C-alpha positions, -999 to +999 in steps of 0.1 A: -002+003+001+018+035-009+008+053+019+027+085+007-004+099-003-020+088+029+006+114+046+001+140+021-033+143+020-033+145+061-028+183+069-050+189+036-079+169+045-079+183+086-074+219+071-110+207+049-126+194+079-118+224+100-131+250+075-160+232+069-164+231+111-164+196+115-164+191+154-131+191+174-138+149+187-144+139+151-112+155+135-092+137+168-106+108+158-099+106+122-065+122+130-053+094+148-071+069+129-050+082+099-017+079+128-029+046+131-027+037+098+009+051+091+026+040+122+010+006+123+011-005+081+044-016+076+049-038+109+016-056+102+017-061+063-015-041+059-014-039+019-056-022+014-072-002+036-095-027+040-071-051+055-060-017+078-094-020+087-099-055+094-062-054+116-074-024+135-110-038+147-091-069+160-066-043+179-095-026+196-126-044+192-145-024+220-136+008+205-133+006+165-174-005+147-175-014+117-200+009+095-219-008+064 
């Protein structure tokens, strides 16, 4: 998975959310999930965003919810 694009777009996304008055709580949650992905992708052997979700759900099942 090429995470360079995620890192490059992270600040842009967070700024967009601020500009469009997303709550600080929600912005923080999104930012933490991006940071988690960037920190764990290589270590966990994650190759897709779908796989990242599965790994994240297993790591924090009481805090992370799957939305369909």
